C-alpha distance (Angstrom), angle and dihedral (degrees) to the residues before:
residue distance angle dihedral
X1 . . .
X2 3.81 . .
X3 3.80 114.9 .
X4 3.80 113.6 -107.1
X5 3.79 116.9 -117.3
X6 3.80 138.4 -152.2
X7 3.82 116.2 -160.4
X8 3.81 125.1 -164.7
X9 3.80 115.9 -156.0
X10 3.80 107.4 -168.1
X11 3.81 93.5 178.9
X12 3.85 112.2 -169.6
X13 3.78 94.3 -21.2
X14 3.78 138.5 106.1
X15 3.78 135.3 39.9
X16 3.79 136.8 -115.1
X17 3.81 92.5 -90.2
X18 3.82 91.1 46.7
X19 3.82 91.9 51.7
X20 3.81 93.7 47.3
X21 3.80 96.1 44.6
X22 3.81 92.5 45.4
X23 3.81 90.6 50.7
X24 3.80 94.2 48.5
X25 3.80 93.6 48.9
X26 3.79 95.7 44.3
X27 3.80 93.1 48.3
X28 3.81 90.2 70.4
X29 3.80 95.0 56.6
X30 3.80 103.6 46.8
X31 3.79 118.2 123.6
X32 3.80 125.2 -168.0
X33 3.79 93.5 -124.9
X34 3.82 97.1 73.6
X35 3.81 124.5 36.0
X36 3.80 122.3 -135.4
X37 3.80 124.0 -153.4
X38 3.80 119.3 -173.6
X39 3.81 120.9 -158.4
X40 3.82 107.4 -165.4
X41 3.78 128.8 162.0
X42 3.81 112.6 -65.1
X43 3.79 93.2 -109.9
X44 3.82 94.0 61.6
X45 3.80 98.4 48.5
X46 3.79 98.3 91.9
X47 3.80 95.8 46.0
X48 3.80 91.3 48.3
X49 3.79 92.3 48.4
X50 3.81 90.6 60.0
X51 3.81 89.6 56.4
X52 3.80 100.4 40.1
X53 3.83 95.9 48.6
X54 3.82 95.2 -163.0
X55 3.80 90.8 -57.6
X56 3.79 87.5 106.3
X57 3.80 118.6 28.4
X58 3.77 126.1 -130.9
X59 3.76 131.4 -142.4
X60 3.78 137.7 179.8
X61 3.78 123.9 -119.0
X62 3.79 91.6 -133.0
X63 3.80 142.9 1.1
X64 3.80 135.3 -155.9
X65 3.80 119.5 -113.6
X66 3.83 88.0 -144.2
X67 3.80 120.8 86.7
X68 3.82 94.8 -142.0
X69 3.79 142.0 -46.1
X70 3.79 142.2 91.1
X71 3.79 98.4 -11.9
X72 3.79 105.7 127.5
X73 3.79 114.9 -146.0
X74 3.80 95.6 9.0
X75 3.82 125.8 126.0
X76 3.81 118.0 -143.0
X77 3.79 128.5 -143.5
X78 3.80 91.1 -117.8
X79 3.81 90.6 55.3
X80 3.79 90.7 52.4
X81 3.80 92.0 49.0
X82 3.80 89.1 48.6
X83 3.81 91.3 63.0
X84 3.79 95.9 42.2
X85 3.80 101.3 -97.3
X86 3.81 112.4 162.0
X87 3.81 102.3 -180.0
X88 3.77 140.5 34.4
X89 3.78 128.9 -161.3
X90 3.78 108.4 -129.2
X91 3.80 131.0 -174.1
X92 3.79 99.1 10.3
X93 3.80 110.2 174.1
X94 3.81 91.4 -118.1
X95 3.80 89.6 57.9
X96 3.80 91.5 45.1
X97 3.81 92.4 50.1
X98 3.81 105.6 32.5
X99 3.81 97.4 35.8
X100 3.81 97.8 33.0
X101 3.82 93.6 -120.3
X102 3.79 107.5 169.4
X103 3.81 127.8 -167.9
X104 3.81 91.3 -87.4
X105 3.81 93.7 55.4
X106 3.81 91.0 45.4
X107 3.80 89.8 52.0
X108 3.83 91.5 51.2
X109 3.80 90.2 52.2
X110 3.80 90.8 49.0
X111 3.78 91.5 51.3
X112 3.81 96.9 49.6
X113 3.81 91.5 45.6
X114 3.80 89.3 57.0
X115 3.79 91.0 46.2
X116 3.82 88.0 62.5
X117 3.79 96.0 40.3
X118 3.80 97.3 -103.2
X119 3.79 115.5 140.8
X120 3.78 116.2 -134.8
X121 3.77 130.3 -128.7
X122 3.79 97.0 -155.5
X123 3.80 114.6 -158.9
X124 3.78 119.0 -151.4
X125 3.78 132.9 167.6
X126 3.77 147.7 126.6
X127 3.80 132.2 -99.5
X128 3.81 123.1 -119.9
X129 3.79 90.4 -103.0
X130 3.81 91.3 51.9
X131 3.80 90.6 47.7
X132 3.80 92.2 51.2
X133 3.81 88.9 52.2
X134 3.83 90.6 49.0
X135 3.81 90.7 -118.9
X136 3.82 98.5 127.6
X137 3.82 94.9 109.1
X138 3.80 91.7 47.9
X139 3.82 90.7 50.1
X140 3.79 96.9 49.6
X141 3.80 91.5 45.9
X142 3.80 90.6 56.0
X143 3.80 91.3 47.3
X144 3.81 91.7 53.0
X145 3.81 95.2 40.5
X146 3.82 89.6 56.3
X147 3.81 88.0 64.8
X148 3.79 99.2 39.5
X149 3.81 91.4 49.2
X150 3.82 93.3 65.2
X151 3.81 104.7 35.1
X152 3.78 140.1 65.6
X153 3.83 120.6 -128.4
X154 3.81 91.7 -104.7
X155 3.83 88.7 59.3
X156 3.79 92.4 58.4
X157 3.80 95.4 74.1
X158 3.81 119.8 165.0
X159 3.79 97.9 -22.1
X160 3.79 126.5 179.9
X161 3.80 117.9 -153.4
X162 3.79 114.8 -157.5
X163 3.79 115.0 -159.2
X164 3.80 105.9 -153.1
X165 3.79 116.6 167.2
X166 3.79 101.2 -144.0
X167 3.80 93.7 -137.3
X168 3.84 89.6 60.2
X169 3.81 98.9 50.9
X170 3.78 112.9 108.7
X171 3.82 91.7 -18.6
X172 3.78 100.3 101.0
X173 3.80 88.8 -118.4
X174 3.77 122.2 114.6
X175 3.77 132.2 -168.9
X176 3.77 124.3 -103.2
X177 3.83 106.8 -91.4
X178 3.82 91.0 -129.3
X179 3.79 89.2 55.7
X180 3.80 91.0 49.3
X181 3.80 91.1 50.2
X182 3.81 90.0 50.6
X183 3.81 92.9 50.4
X184 3.81 93.0 47.0
X185 3.80 90.2 52.3
X186 3.79 89.2 50.4
X187 3.82 91.1 50.8
X188 3.81 90.0 54.1
X189 3.81 89.7 47.7
X190 3.81 90.9 53.3
X191 3.80 91.4 51.1
X192 3.78 92.6 45.3
X193 3.80 91.6 52.0
X194 3.81 87.8 63.3
X195 3.79 99.2 37.8
X196 3.79 140.1 -33.5
X197 3.81 85.0 -127.1
X198 3.80 90.1 73.0
X199 3.79 92.3 49.9
X200 3.80 93.2 49.4
X201 3.81 93.1 49.8
X202 3.79 99.9 44.7
X203 3.77 132.8 88.5
X204 3.80 115.5 -162.9
X205 3.80 116.7 -153.5
X206 3.78 132.9 -179.0
X207 3.80 127.3 -127.6
X208 3.77 133.5 172.6
X209 3.81 119.3 113.6
X210 3.81 93.2 -29.7
X211 3.80 111.8 175.3
X212 3.80 140.7 158.2
X213 3.81 91.2 -84.3
X214 3.80 102.2 51.4
X215 3.81 101.6 29.1
X216 3.79 91.9 87.3
X217 3.82 89.5 65.6
X218 3.79 89.7 61.0
X219 3.79 97.5 41.7
X220 3.80 86.1 71.2
X221 3.81 91.9 64.4
X222 3.79 117.8 98.5
X223 3.81 95.0 -154.8
X224 3.82 97.5 58.3
X225 3.82 118.2 97.2
X226 3.78 95.5 -174.6
X227 3.79 142.9 -58.5
X228 3.80 143.1 -74.2
X229 3.79 105.2 -145.4
X230 3.79 126.6 -164.1
X231 3.82 123.0 171.4
X232 3.81 94.8 11.8
X233 3.81 90.3 57.7
X234 3.82 90.0 65.6
X235 3.79 91.9 64.6
X236 3.79 106.4 71.8
X237 3.81 96.8 -155.5
X238 3.80 92.5 48.7
X239 3.80 94.2 47.0
X240 3.81 90.6 47.3
X241 3.80 91.1 50.0
X242 3.81 90.8 52.9
X243 3.79 90.8 47.1
X244 3.80 92.7 50.5
X245 3.81 91.1 49.9
X246 3.79 89.6 52.1
X247 3.80 93.4 47.7
X248 3.79 91.1 51.1
X249 3.80 92.8 46.9
X250 3.78 99.4 42.2
X251 3.80 101.4 36.3
X252 3.79 105.7 36.5
X253 3.81 102.1 12.6
X254 3.81 87.9 -139.3
X255 3.78 98.1 127.3
X256 3.80 110.1 113.8
X257 3.76 105.9 -141.0
X258 3.78 124.1 -167.4
X259 3.78 114.2 -115.8
């Protein structure tokens, strides 16, 4: 069974003292049953690594598809490896929208990350307009195909796919759990159509305004391998509460969930 995972995407938030204090406090609560990946700003990665000592993994919020060169402001895969970064978020809807990153660019980033041994957290999801036109399955298939078209199975590695319906990110809205379960099953079907290898080596998590109040609705779902958390991950007590719920559910199966 693949280990469940909780991912905190801080986006462009926090400060040096916030990152250090968060890391020190969280370090004391980590259990082996559920993995934690923190995605802070680039400039805090190295300082946090010295505190977390591999007990909690670190990832970048983005990565360049270029190896090196005259690309002002970009961060290369080799630089991330150099400071002990194990994961990179790729294809987040904010990058796709605000920085015009299409499926081809996302695929190039995925490929170079794997070349340097960085595992990808691949974000996929539909817009509100696509949802209203019942095109969500078509959209996520295209987003996954863009990757599978340019790689070999051995380049896939230990990938995490994060299903984040764009209309639910940072809006306070969250998708119907039955819909999320359906989409996660479809994602596994897409991977399995190419090779069982992809299915075996992929964890599929859900994101989209997850917080301490609504997370319990998704813990009931058999197809979810964890969560990608945005705003709620900036509040230590809330993030810790979500993590503890997940540990109890996934490790001991003692959590009594309403049906």
